[in-house]
PAZAPA-4460 file (N, C-alpha, C; in steps of 0.05 Angstrom, whole numbers, plus 32768, in hexadecimal, padded with zeros to 4 digits):
% residues 312
    n_x    n_y    n_z   ca_x   ca_y   ca_z    c_x    c_y    c_z   seq   type   mol
   809B   7FDC   808F   80AB   7FE0   8075   80AB   7FFC   806C     1      M     A
   80C1   8004   8060   80C3   801F   8056   80C6   801E   8038     2      I     A
   80B5   802B   8028   80B4   802F   800B   80C0   8049   8004     3      Y     A
   80D1   8048   7FEF   80D9   8062   7FE4   80C5   8068   7FCD     4      L     A
   80B9   8081   7FD0   80A4   8088   7FBE   80B0   808E   7FA3     5      A     A
   809E   808D   7F8D   80A7   8096   7F73   80A6   80B3   7F72     6      P     A
   80BE   80C0   7F6C   80BE   80DC   7F68   80C9   80E1   7F4D     7      V     A
   80B8   80EA   7F3C   80BF   80EE   7F1F   80D8   80FF   7F1B     8      Q     A
   80EB   80F3   7F0A   8102   8101   7F05   8119   80FE   7F18     9      G     A
   8114   80F1   7F2F   8129   80EE   7F42   812E   80D1   7F4A    10      I     A
   8119   80C3   7F53   811E   80A7   7F5E   8120   8093   7F45    11      T     A
   8132   8098   7F35   8133   8086   7F1E   8146   806F   7F24    12      D     A
   814D   8061   7F0F   815D   8048   7F12   8179   804E   7F20    13      R     A
   8186   8063   7F18   819F   806A   7F22   819E   8071   7F3F    14      I     A
   8188   8083   7F46   8184   808B   7F62   817D   8072   7F73    15      Y     A
   816C   8060   7F6B   8165   8049   7F7A   817C   8035   7F7E    16      R     A
   818E   8035   7F69   81A5   8021   7F6A   81BA   802B   7F80    17      N     A
   81BD   8046   7F80   81D2   8050   7F94   81C7   8056   7FAF    18      L     A
   81AF   805A   7FB2   81A3   8061   7FCB   81AC   804D   7FE3    19      F     A
   81A8   8033   7FDE   81AC   801F   7FF5   81CD   801B   7FFA    20      P     A
   81DB   8026   7FE8   81F8   8024   7FED   8201   8037   8004    21      V     A
   81F1   804B   800A   81F7   805F   801E   81E4   8061   8033    22      Y     A
   81CB   805A   802E   81B5   805D   8042   81A6   8043   8045    23      F     A
   819E   803F   8061   8190   8028   8069   8172   802C   806D    24      K     A
   8164   8017   806E   8148   8018   8079   8131   8016   8063    25      G     A
   8138   801B   8048   8124   8019   8036   8121   7FFD   802A    26      V     A
   8109   7FF3   802D   8104   7FD7   8023   80FD   7FD3   8006    27      D     A
   80ED   7FE6   7FFB   80E5   7FE2   7FDF   80DF   8000   7FD4    28      V     A
   80E1   8000   7FBA   80DB   801B   7FAC   80C6   8015   7F96    29      A     A
   80B5   802A   7F94   80A3   802B   7F7B   80B0   803D   7F67    30      I     A
   80B5   8035   7F51   80C3   8046   7F3C   80B0   8059   7F31    31      A     A
   80BB   8071   7F29   80AC   8084   7F1B   809C   807B   7F05    32      P     A
   8085   8084   7EFF   8073   8079   7EEA   807E   8078   7ED0    33      F     A
   8077   8064   7EC1   807C   8064   7EA3   8060   8061   7E95    34      I     A
   805D   8072   7E83   8044   8071   7E74   8043   805A   7E61    35      S     A
   802F   804A   7E61   802D   8033   7E4F   8022   803E   7E35    36      S     A
   8027   802E   7E20   801C   8034   7E05   801B   801C   7DF4    37      S     A
   800D   801E   7DDE   800B   8008   7DCA   8026   8002   7DBD    38      K     A
   8038   8016   7DBE   8052   8013   7DB2   8066   8004   7DC2    39      K     A
   805D   7FFB   7DDB   806F   7FF0   7DEF   8079   7FD5   7DE3    40      M     A
   8094   7FD2   7DE2   809F   7FB9   7DDA   80B4   7FB1   7DED    41      K     A
   80BD   7F96   7DEB   80D1   7F8C   7DFD   80EC   7F9C   7DFC    42      A     A
   80F2   7FA7   7DE5   810B   7FB5   7DE3   8109   7FD2   7DE8    43      E     A
   80F1   7FDA   7DF1   80EC   7FF6   7DF6   8100   8001   7E0C    44      N     A
   810A   8018   7E09   811C   8024   7E1D   8112   8027   7E38    45      S     A
   80F7   802C   7E3A   80EC   8030   7E54   80EA   8015   7E63    46      L     A
   80E6   7FFF   7E55   80E6   7FE4   7E61   8102   7FDB   7E68    47      L     A
   8117   7FE3   7E58   8131   7FDC   7E5E   813B   7FE8   7E79    48      R     A
   8130   7FFF   7E80   8136   800C   7E9B   8130   7FF8   7EB2    49      E     A
   8120   7FE4   7EAD   8118   7FD2   7EC3   8125   7FB6   7EC1    50      F     A
   8137   7FB1   7EAD   8143   7F98   7EAD   8151   7F94   7EC8    51      Y     A
   8151   7F7C   7ED3   815D   7F75   7EED   817B   7F7E   7EF1    52      P     A
   818A   7F7B   7EDA   81A8   7F82   7EDD   81AA   7FA0   7EDE    53      D     A
   8196   7FAF   7ED7   8198   7FCB   7EDA   818D   7FD7   7EF4    54      Q     A
   8181   7FC5   7F04   8175   7FCD   7F1C   817F   7FBB   7F33    55      N     A
   8194   7FC5   7F3F   81A4   7FB5   7F53   81A1   7FC0   7F6F    56      T     A
   8190   7FD5   7F74   818F   7FE4   7F8B   8175   7FDB   7F9C    57      G     A
   8167   7FF0   7FA2   814D   7FEA   7FB2   813B   7FD8   7FA0    58      I     A
   8130   7FC3   7FAC   811C   7FB3   7F9D   8106   7FC5   7F94    59      P     A
   80FE   7FC3   7F7B   80EE   7FD8   7F6F   80D4   7FCA   7F60    60      T     A
   80BE   7FD7   7F64   80A5   7FD0   7F57   809F   7FE6   7F42    61      I     A
   809D   7FDF   7F28   809A   7FF1   7F12   807D   7FFD   7F16    62      P     A
   807A   8016   7F0E   8061   8024   7F0E   8058   802B   7EF2    63      Q     A
   803E   8024   7EEC   8034   8028   7ED1   801F   803D   7ED2    64      I     A
   8022   8053   7EC0   800D   8067   7EBC   7FFB   8060   7EA5    65      M     A
   7FE1   805A   7EA7   7FD3   8053   7E92   7FB5   8055   7E97    66      S     A
   7FA5   805C   7E83   7F87   8059   7E84   7F7B   8048   7E6F    67      S     A
   7F8F   803B   7E63   7F87   8028   7E4D   7F8E   800C   7E54    68      Q     A
   7F79   7FFA   7E5B   7F7E   7FDF   7E64   7F92   7FCE   7E52    69      P     A
   7F8E   7FCF   7E39   7F9E   7FC0   7E26   7FBA   7FC8   7E27    70      D     A
   7FC1   7FE2   7E28   7FDC   7FEB   7E2C   7FE9   7FE2   7E46    71      D     A
   7FD9   7FE5   7E5A   7FE3   7FDC   7E75   7FE9   7FBF   7E77    72      F     A
   7FD9   7FAF   7E6C   7FDD   7F92   7E6B   7FF5   7F8B   7E5D    73      I     A
   7FFB   7F96   7E46   8014   7F92   7E36   802B   7F98   7E47    74      L     A
   802D   7FAF   7E53   8045   7FB9   7E63   8047   7FA9   7E7C    75      F     A
   8032   7FA3   7E8A   8033   7F93   7EA3   803E   7F78   7E9D    76      A     A
   8036   7F6A   7E89   803F   7F4F   7E82   805B   7F4D   7E77    77      N     A
   8062   7F66   7E6A   807F   7F68   7E62   8091   7F6A   7E79    78      A     A
   8089   7F7A   7E8F   8099   7F7C   7EA6   809A   7F60   7EB7    79      L     A
   8084   7F53   7EB5   8084   7F39   7EC2   8098   7F25   7EB7    80      Y     A
   8099   7F27   7E9A   80AB   7F15   7E8D   80C9   7F1B   7E94    81      K     A
   80D0   7F33   7E9B   80EB   7F37   7EA3   80F0   7F37   7EBF    82      I     A
   80DC   7F2D   7ED0   80E0   7F25   7EEC   80D1   7F34   7F01    83      G     A
   80BE   7F47   7EF9   80B0   7F55   7F0C   8095   7F48   7F15    84      Y     A
   8093   7F3F   7F2E   807B   7F32   7F37   8063   7F44   7F3E    85      G     A
   806C   7F5F   7F42   8057   7F72   7F49   8059   7F8B   7F38    86      T     A
   8046   7F97   7F30   8045   7FB2   7F22   8031   7FC3   7F31    87      V     A
   8035   7FDF   7F2F   8025   7FF1   7F3B   8016   8003   7F28    88      N     A
   7FFE   8007   7F2D   7FEE   8019   7F1B   7FEA   8035   7F28    89      W     A
   7FF2   8049   7F19   7FF3   8066   7F23   7FD7   8071   7F1F    90      N     A
   7FCA   8074   7F36   7FB1   8086   7F38   7FB4   809D   7F49    91      L     A
   7FCD   80A8   7F4B   7FD3   80BD   7F5E   7FDF   80D5   7F52    92      G     A
   7FEC   80D3   7F3A   7FFB   80E9   7F30   7FEA   8101   7F2C    93      C     A
   7FF0   8118   7F39   7FDD   812F   7F38   7FE6   8144   7F23    94      P     A
   7FFA   813F   7F12   8003   8154   7F01   7FEC   815A   7EEB    95      F     A
   7FE7   8173   7EE7   7FD1   817A   7ED4   7FD3   816D   7EB9    96      P     A
   7FE9   816A   7EAB   7FEC   815E   7E91   7FE4   8140   7E93    97      M     A
   7FE9   8134   7EAA   7FE0   8117   7EAC   7FC2   8116   7EB0    98      V     A
   7FB9   8127   7EC3   7F9D   8126   7ECA   7F8C   812F   7EB3    99      V     A
   7F92   8140   7EA2   7F84   8148   7E8A   7F7E   8131   7E79   100      K     A
   7F91   811E   7E78   7F8E   8106   7E66   7F7F   80F0   7E74   101      K     A
   7F74   80F5   7E8C   7F63   80E3   7E9A   7F74   80CA   7EA4   102      G     A
   7F8E   80D2   7EAA   7FA0   80BE   7EB7   7FA7   80C5   7ED3   103      R     A
   7FB4   80B4   7EE1   7FBD   80BB   7EFD   7FA6   80C3   7F0E   104      G     A
   7FA8   80D9   7F1D   7F92   80E2   7F2F   7F7A   80EA   7F1F   105      A     A
   7F7E   80EF   7F04   7F67   80F7   7EF3   7F52   80E1   7EEE   106      G     A
   7F58   80C8   7EF7   7F44   80B1   7EF5   7F34   80B0   7F0F   107      M     A
   7F3A   80BD   7F24   7F2F   80B7   7F3F   7F14   80C1   7F3F   108      L     A
   7F0C   80D5   7F2D   7EEE   80DD   7F2F   7EDD   80CE   7F1D   109      C     A
   7EE9   80B7   7F11   7EDA   80A6   7EFF   7EDB   808A   7F09   110      Y     A
   7ECE   8082   7F1C   7ECD   8068   7F28   7EC6   8051   7F11   111      P     A
   7EB4   8059   7F01   7EAD   8045   7EEA   7EC4   803E   7ED9   112      D     A
   7ED6   8053   7ED3   7EEC   804E   7EC3   7F00   803C   7ED1   113      R     A
   7F03   8040   7EEA   7F16   802F   7EFB   7F0B   8012   7EFC   114      I     A
   7EF0   8011   7F00   7EE4   7FF6   7F01   7EE9   7FE7   7EE5   115      A     A
   7EE4   7FF4   7ED0   7EE8   7FE9   7EB6   7F05   7FE0   7EB0   116      S     A
   7F18   7FF2   7EB9   7F32   7FED   7EB6   7F3C   7FD4   7EC4   117      F     A
   7F34   7FD2   7EDF   7F3A   7FB9   7EED   7F2B   7FA0   7EE2   118      L     A
   7F14   7FA3   7ED9   7F06   7F8D   7ECE   7F16   7F7F   7EB8   119      E     A
   7F21   7F91   7EA5   7F2E   7F88   7E90   7F4A   7F7E   7E95   120      K     A
   7F59   7F8C   7EA7   7F76   7F87   7EAC   7F7A   7F71   7EC0   121      T     A
   7F6B   7F6E   7ED5   7F72   7F5C   7EEB   7F72   7F3E   7EDF   122      M     A
   7F60   7F35   7ECE   7F61   7F19   7EC4   7F7A   7F15   7EB1   123      P     A
   7F84   7F2B   7EA6   7F96   7F27   7E90   7FB5   7F2E   7E98   124      A     A
   7FB9   7F38   7EAE   7FD6   7F3F   7EB6   7FE1   7F28   7EC6   125      I     A
   7FFB   7F23   7EC3   8008   7F0E   7ED2   8014   7F18   7EEC   126      K     A
   801E   7F2E   7EEF   8028   7F37   7F09   8012   7F3E   7F1C   127      P     A
   8019   7F40   7F36   8006   7F4B   7F49   8003   7F69   7F44   128      K     A
   7FED   7F74   7F4C   7FE7   7F92   7F49   7FE5   7FA0   7F64   129      L     A
   7FF4   7FB5   7F67   7FF1   7FC8   7F7C   7FE7   7FE2   7F6F   130      S     A
   7FDC   7FF4   7F81   7FD2   800D   7F76   7FDB   8025   7F88   131      I     A
   7FE5   8038   7F7C   7FEB   8051   7F8B   7FD9   8067   7F83   132      K     A
   7FCD   8073   7F96   7FB7   8084   7F90   7FB5   809C   7FA4   133      L     A
   7FA7   80B1   7F9D   7F9F   80C5   7FAD   7F82   80C2   7FB8   134      R     A
   7F78   80D3   7FC8   7F5E   80CC   7FD1   7F47   80DA   7FC0   135      I     A
   7F50   80E8   7FAC   7F3E   80F3   7F99   7F4B   8106   7F86   136      G     A
   7F3C   810F   7F73   7F48   8124   7F60   7F40   8140   7F6D   137      L     A
   7F25   8145   7F71   7F1C   815E   7F7B   7F14   815D   7F9A   138      K     A
   7F08   8146   7FA0   7EFD   8142   7FBA   7F07   812B   7FC8   139      Y     A
   7F0C   812D   7FE3   7F1B   8117   7FF2   7F0A   80FF   7FF6   140      P     A
   7EEF   8100   7FF3   7EE0   80E7   7FF5   7EDC   80D9   7FDD   141      D     A
   7EE9   80E0   7FC7   7EE5   80D1   7FAC   7EEE   80B4   7FB0   142      E     A
   7F02   80B2   7FC3   7F0F   8097   7FC3   7EFB   8084   7FD0   143      V     A
   7EE7   808C   7FE1   7ED5   807A   7FEE   7EC3   806B   7FDB   144      L     A
   7EC1   8077   7FC1   7EB0   806A   7FAD   7EC2   8055   7F9D   145      Q     A
   7EDC   8058   7FA1   7EEE   8046   7F92   7EF7   802E   7FA2   146      I     A
   7EFA   8031   7FBC   7F02   801B   7FCF   7EEF   8002   7FC8   147      I     A
   7ED5   8004   7FC8   7EC5   7FEC   7FC3   7ECD   7FDE   7FAA   148      P     A
   7ED4   7FEE   7F95   7EDD   7FE3   7F7B   7EF7   7FD1   7F7E   149      I     A
   7F0A   7FDF   7F8C   7F23   7FCF   7F91   7F1F   7FB8   7FA2   150      F     A
   7F0A   7FB6   7FB3   7F07   7FA0   7FC4   7EFD   7F87   7FB4   151      N     A
   7EF5   7F8C   7F9C   7EED   7F75   7F8B   7F03   7F66   7F80   152      Q     A
   7F1B   7F70   7F82   7F32   7F64   7F73   7F48   7F5C   7F87   153      Y     A
   7F58   7F48   7F81   7F6F   7F3F   7F92   7F86   7F51   7F8E   154      P     A
   7F85   7F69   7F96   7F9C   7F7C   7F95   7FB0   7F76   7FA9   155      L     A
   7FCA   7F7E   7FA2   7FE0   7F79   7FB4   7FDE   7F8D   7FCC   156      E     A
   7FDA   7FA7   7FC6   7FD5   7FBB   7FDB   7FCE   7FD4   7FCE   157      E     A
   7FC6   7FE8   7FE0   7FBF   8003   7FD7   7FD2   8015   7FE5   158      L     A
   7FDE   8026   7FD6   7FF1   803B   7FE3   7FE3   8054   7FDF   159      I     A
   7FDB   8061   7FF7   7FC8   8077   7FF6   7FD5   8091   8000   160      I     A
   7FD5   80A4   7FF2   7FDE   80C0   7FF8   7FC5   80D0   7FFC   161      H     A
   7FBF   80D7   8017   7FA6   80E4   801D   7FA5   8101   8018   162      P     A
   7FAA   8108   7FFE   7FA4   8123   7FF3   7F96   811F   7FDA   163      R     A
   7F89   8135   7FD1   7F7C   8133   7FB5   7F90   8139   7FA0   164      T     A
   7F88   8134   7F88   7F9B   813D   7F72   7F9E   8158   7F70   165      G     A
   7F87   8169   7F73   7F89   8184   7F71   7F9A   8193   7F88   166      E     A
   7F9D   8186   7F9E   7FAE   818E   7FB3   7FCD   818F   7FAA   167      Q     A
   7FD2   817E   7F97   7FEE   8179   7F91   7FFD   8170   7FAB   168      M     A
   8010   817F   7FB2   801E   8179   7FCD   8019   818F   7FE1   169      Y     A
   8005   819E   7FDE   7FFE   81B4   7FF0   7FE8   81AC   8003   170      E     A
   7FE5   81BA   8018   7FD0   81B5   802C   7FD5   819E   803D   171      G     A
   7FC3   8197   804D   7FC5   8180   8060   7FBB   8167   8053   172      K     A
   7FC8   814F   805D   7FBD   8136   8056   7FA3   8132   8067   173      V     A
   7F92   8123   805C   7F78   811E   8068   7F79   8101   8075   174      D     A
   7F81   8103   808E   7F83   80EA   809D   7F69   80DC   80A3   175      L     A
   7F54   80ED   80A5   7F3A   80E0   80AB   7F30   80CE   8094   176      D     A
   7F34   80D9   807A   7F2D   80C9   8063   7F3F   80B0   8061   177      I     A
   7F59   80B4   8067   7F6B   809D   8068   7F62   8087   807A   178      F     A
   7F58   808F   8092   7F4D   807D   80A6   7F36   806E   809A   179      E     A
   7F24   807C   808C   7F0C   806E   8082   7F17   805A   806A   180      Q     A
   7F2A   8062   805C   7F35   804F   8048   7F3E   8034   8057   181      C     A
   7F4E   8039   806B   7F57   8020   807C   7F3E   800F   8083   182      L     A
   7F29   801C   808D   7F14   800E   8098   7F05   7FFE   8083   183      N     A
   7F04   800A   8069   7EF3   7FFE   8055   7F03   7FED   8042   184      F     A
   7F1D   7FEF   8042   7F2E   7FDE   802F   7F31   7FC2   8038   185      S     A
   7F30   7FB0   8025   7F35   7F93   802C   7F52   7F8D   8027   186      K     A
   7F60   7FA2   801C   7F7C   7F9C   8014   7F90   7FAA   8029   187      H     A
   7FA9   7FA2   8027   7FBE   7FAF   8038   7FC1   7FCC   802E   188      R     A
   7FC4   7FDE   8040   7FC5   7FFB   8038   7FE1   8006   8042   189      V     A
   7FED   8013   8031   8006   8020   8035   8001   803E   8038   190      V     A
   800C   804D   804B   8008   8069   8050   8020   8077   8041   191      Y     A
   8018   808E   8033   802B   809D   8025   8022   80BB   8029   192      N     A
   8034   80CC   8033   802F   80E9   8032   803B   80F6   804A   193      G     A
   804D   8109   8043   8059   811B   805A   8067   810F   806F   194      D     A
   8072   80F7   806D   8083   80EB   8083   809F   80F6   807E   195      I     A
   80A8   8109   8091   80C2   8114   8090   80D3   8113   80AB   196      D     A
   80C8   8103   80BC   80D4   80FF   80D6   80CA   80E5   80E4   197      S     A
   80DC   80DC   80F7   80D4   80C6   8107   80BB   80CB   8118   198      L     A
   80BA   80E5   8121   80A3   80ED   8131   808A   80EE   811F   199      E     A
   808B   80F6   8106   8073   80F6   80F6   8069   80D8   80F3   200      K     A
   807A   80C6   80ED   8073   80AB   80E8   8067   809F   8100   201      L     A
   8074   80A5   8119   806A   8098   8131   804C   80A4   8137   202      E     A
   8047   80BC   8130   802C   80C8   8134   8019   80B9   8123   203      M     A
   8020   80B4   8109   800E   80A6   80F7   800A   8089   80FE   204      L     A
   8020   807D   8107   801F   805F   8111   800D   805E   8128   205      S     A
   800C   8070   813B   7FFB   8070   8152   7FDF   8071   8149   206      K     A
   7FD9   8080   8137   7FBE   8082   812E   7FB3   806C   811D   207      R     A
   7FC7   8063   810A   7FBF   804E   80F9   7FCE   8036   8100   208      F     A
   7FC7   8028   8113   7FD5   8011   8120   7FD7   7FF9   810D   209      G     A
   7FC5   7FF6   80F9   7FC6   7FDE   80E8   7FD9   7FE4   80D0   210      S     A
   7FE4   7FFC   80CE   7FF6   8002   80B7   8012   7FFD   80BE   211      V     A
   8021   7FEC   80AF   803C   7FE6   80B5   804E   7FED   809E   212      D     A
   8044   7FF7   8088   8051   8000   8072   804F   801C   806C   213      R     A
   8066   8029   8066   8065   8047   8063   8074   804F   804B   214      W     A
   806B   8060   803A   807A   806B   8023   8081   8085   8027   215      M     A
   809B   808B   8022   80A8   80A7   8026   80B5   80AF   800A   216      I     A
   80B0   80C6   8003   80BB   80D1   7FEA   80CD   80E9   7FF0   217      G     A
   80C1   8101   7FF0   80D0   811A   7FF4   80DF   8119   800F   218      R     A
   80D3   810D   8024   80E1   810B   803D   80FC   80FC   803B   219      G     A
   80FB   80E7   802B   8114   80D6   8028   8128   80E1   8017   220      L     A
   811F   80F0   8003   8134   80FD   7FF0   813F   8114   8000   221      I     A
   8131   8123   8010   813E   8139   8020   814D   812E   8037   222      A     A
   8147   8118   8042   8156   810C   8058   815A   80ED   8053   223      N     A
   816E   80E5   8044   816F   80C8   803D   8176   80B7   8056   224      P     A
   8179   80C2   806D   8182   80B3   8086   8167   80AE   8096   225      F     A
   814F   80B9   808A   8137   80B6   8099   812D   809B   809C   226      L     A
   812F   8088   8089   8127   806D   808D   8136   805E   80A2   227      A     A
   8150   8064   80A2   8161   8057   80B8   8159   8061   80D3   228      E     A
   8152   807C   80D5   814A   8086   80EF   812F   8079   80F8   229      K     A
   811D   8074   80E3   8104   8068   80EC   8106   804C   80F3   230      I     A
   8116   803C   80E5   8117   801F   80E8   8128   8018   8100   231      K     A
   813F   8028   8104   8153   801E   8117   8155   8032   812D   232      F     A
   814B   804B   812A   814E   8061   813E   816A   8066   8143   233      N     A
   817B   8068   812E   8198   8070   812E   819B   808A   8122   234      T     A
   81AF   8097   812A   81B5   80B3   8121   81D2   80B8   811D   235      E     A
   81DD   80B9   8106   81F8   80C1   8102   81FE   80DD   8109   236      K     A
   8217   80E5   810F   821D   8100   8112   8219   8111   80F7   237      P     A
   8212   812A   80FB   820D   8139   80E4   8225   813B   80D0   238      Y     A
   823E   813E   80DA   8255   813E   80C9   8257   8127   80B7   239      D     A
   8252   8111   80C6   8253   80F6   80B6   823F   80F3   80A1   240      E     A
   8229   80FD   80A7   8212   80FD   8095   8217   810E   807C   241      K     A
   8223   8126   8081   822B   8138   806B   823F   8129   8058   242      V     A
   8251   811B   8063   8266   810B   8054   825A   80F6   8042   243      K     A
   8247   80E8   804D   8238   80D3   803E   8229   80E0   8027   244      I     A
   821B   80F6   802E   820A   8103   801B   821D   810C   8002   245      M     A
   8234   8116   8009   8246   8120   7FF5   8250   8108   7FE2   246      R     A
   8256   80F2   7FEF   825D   80DA   7FDF   8247   80D0   7FCE   247      T     A
   822E   80D0   7FD9   8217   80C7   7FCA   8212   80DB   7FB2   248      F     A
   8213   80F3   7FB7   8210   8108   7FA3   8223   8103   7F8B   249      H     A
   823E   8100   7F94   8253   80FE   7F7F   824E   80E4   7F6E   250      D     A
   8245   80D0   7F7C   8242   80B6   7F6C   8228   80BA   7F59   251      N     A
   8214   80C6   7F64   81FC   80CB   7F51   8205   80DB   7F3A   252      L     A
   8215   80F0   7F3E   821F   8101   7F2A   822F   80F2   7F14   253      F     A
   8241   80E0   7F1E   8250   80D1   7F0B   8240   80BE   7EFB   254      D     A
   822C   80B2   7F07   8219   809F   7EF9   8206   80AD   7EE5   255      E     A
   81FD   80C4   7EEB   81ED   80D2   7ED8   81FE   80DD   7EC2   256      Y     A
   8219   80E3   7EC7   8229   80EE   7EB3   822C   80DA   7E9D   257      L     A
   8229   80C0   7EA2   822C   80AB   7E8F   8215   80AA   7E7A   258      K     A
   81FE   80B4   7E83   81E8   80B1   7E71   81DC   80CA   7E68   259      I     A
   81E4   80E0   7E74   81D8   80FB   7E6C   81EE   8109   7E5A   260      L     A
   81E6   8115   7E43   81F8   8123   7E33   81F4   8141   7E37   261      S     A
   8208   8151   7E32   8205   816D   7E31   820A   8177   7E4E   262      G     A
   8218   8190   7E4F   8221   819A   7E69   820B   81A3   7E7B   263      P     A
   81F4   81AB   7E70   81DC   81B4   7E80   81CC   819F   7E88   264      S     A
   81CA   8187   7E77   81B8   8172   7E7F   81BD   8166   7E9B   265      H     A
   81D6   815F   7EA0   81DF   8155   7EB9   81DA   8168   7ECF   266      I     A
   81DF   8182   7ECA   81DA   8198   7EDE   81BD   819A   7EE5   267      T     A
   81AC   8198   7ED2   818F   819C   7ED8   8186   8182   7EE8   268      N     A
   8190   816C   7EE0   818A   8153   7EEF   818F   8155   7F0C   269      K     A
   81A9   815C   7F12   81B2   815F   7F2F   81A3   8177   7F3D   270      M     A
   819C   818C   7F2F   818F   81A2   7F3C   8173   8197   7F46   271      K     A
   8168   8186   7F35   814D   817B   7F3D   814E   816B   7F56   272      E     A
   8163   815B   7F59   8167   814D   7F71   816C   8162   7F89   273      I     A
   817D   8175   7F85   8183   8189   7F9A   816A   8197   7FA5   274      W     A
   8154   8195   7F93   813A   81A4   7F9C   8133   8198   7FB7   275      T     A
   8136   817F   7FBA   812E   816F   7FD4   8146   816B   7FE6   276      Y     A
   815D   8162   7FDA   8174   815B   7FE9   8180   8173   7FF8   277      M     A
   817C   818B   7FEF   8187   81A3   7FFA   817B   81A7   8015   278      G     A
   8163   819D   8018   8154   81A3   8033   8162   8193   804A   279      D     A
   8175   8182   8044   8182   8171   8059   8195   8183   8067   280      F     A
   81A0   8196   8059   81B7   81A5   8065   81B0   81BE   8072   281      F     A
   81BF   81C7   8086   81BA   81E0   8093   81C0   81F6   807F   282      E     A
   81B0   820A   8080   81B1   821F   806A   81AA   8213   804E   283      N     A
   8197   8200   804E   818F   81F3   8035   8185   8204   801F   284      G     A
   8174   8218   8027   8169   822B   8013   8181   823A   8004   285      E     A
   8195   8243   8014   81AB   8252   8007   81BA   8241   7FF5   286      K     A
   81BE   8226   7FFD   81CD   8214   7FED   81BD   820E   7FD3   287      I     A
   81A3   820A   7FD5   8195   8205   7FBB   8197   821E   7FAA   288      K     A
   8195   8236   7FB4   8196   824D   7FA2   81B2   8250   7F95   289      K     A
   81C8   8249   7FA3   81E2   824A   7F97   81E2   8235   7F7F   290      K     A
   81D8   821D   7F83   81D9   8208   7F70   81C7   820E   7F58   291      I     A
   81AF   8219   7F5D   819D   821E   7F49   81A9   8234   7F36   292      N     A
   81BB   8244   7F3D   81C8   8258   7F2C   81DB   824B   7F1A   293      K     A
   81E3   8233   7F1D   81F6   8226   7F0B   81E8   821D   7EF0   294      T     A
   81F8   821E   7EDA   81EC   8218   7EC1   81FB   8204   7EB1   295      H     A
   8214   8200   7EB7   8225   81EC   7EAA   8233   81D9   7EBD   296      H     A
   823C   81C3   7EB3   8245   81AE   7EC3   825E   81B7   7ED6   297      R     A
   8271   81C3   7EC9   8289   81CD   7ED9   8282   81E0   7EEE   298      D     A
   826F   81F3   7EE8   8267   8206   7EFA   8259   81F7   7F12   299      N     A
   8249   81E6   7F0A   8238   81D6   7F20   824B   81C8   7F32   300      Y     A
   8260   81BB   7F28   8273   81AB   7F37   8282   81BD   7F4A   301      V     A
   828A   81D3   7F41   8299   81E7   7F51   8288   81F0   7F69   302      D     A
   826F   81F8   7F64   825D   8202   7F77   8257   81EC   7F8D   303      V     A
   8250   81D3   7F84   824A   81BF   7F96   8262   81B7   7FA6   304      V     A
   8279   81B7   7F9A   8292   81B0   7FAB   8296   81C3   7FC2   305      N     A
   8291   81DD   7FBA   8295   81F2   7FCF   8280   81F1   7FE5   306      K     A
   8267   81E7   7FDD   8252   81E5   7FF1   8259   81CD   8004   307      V     A
   8261   81B7   7FFA   8269   81A2   800B   8282   81A8   801C   308      F     A
   8296   81B4   8010   82AE   81BD   8020   82A6   81CD   8038   309      D     A
   8294   81E2   8034   828A   81F2   8049   827B   81E3   805E   310      E     A
   826B   81CF   8056   825C   81C0   8069   826D   81AE   8079   311      L     A
   8284   81A5   806F   8295   8194   807F   82B0   81A1   8088   312      T     A
***
């Protein structure tokens, strides 16, 4: 199975809805995290983002960012009420503002807090629980103290990115620690991290024979055809792929235009997507530089149209 990873600011509802219209191979997505709070109510706009009629694309598992059990329980059960049988707990976000609050990867160096959190939430939540985590905040072996805690509960699965929080997205993934997690965990383990080609996945699959679920984020946004290549080993001609990418881009733009106000808001949103998507194209760095120089909607549209015209 192929999972689309949660990429904050990019893999939102609109992106997930349009993705399977043009690209094959992705089975499920974890949504970018939502921070739970005591103010969470059924009519909350964050919750409305997950209403089934608003999510018609890739089957999605909502992800909750929380260090407070009561808040988590409230939101998890609200999501269950609108149809979600599984929710995901974020123990992997490495961003400093999150870590400073003791959430995301900031909890990984406090096994006692994780144990207390699960002790309170597991009996009270109605949906199944999966957990997305890194292998530690500062040290890669921090996870080895947490796996025994996870083993005490009937979790759906663990999605492990074998980097520390402090690494962010730099440096190498620690495959040795990931292997230890596989050996110690009683739960199904999903691999996440640096999959950007069929060859990379085949290498990982050869080493970790028991793993049959793979999460891809940046690699899929940069190359949305990657899941199809992995699952079916098919390859469309480059010119055809460029045309598909253009149509996908144009439909994303049109959908975001419906909800984003102001000429620069839509431009900033699309430039964020181009940060990754630009890497798909030949001369991708030059293309991204051109697009990053745009500041208003009309200017952006002109530049992007010229880029695609030159590519085709």
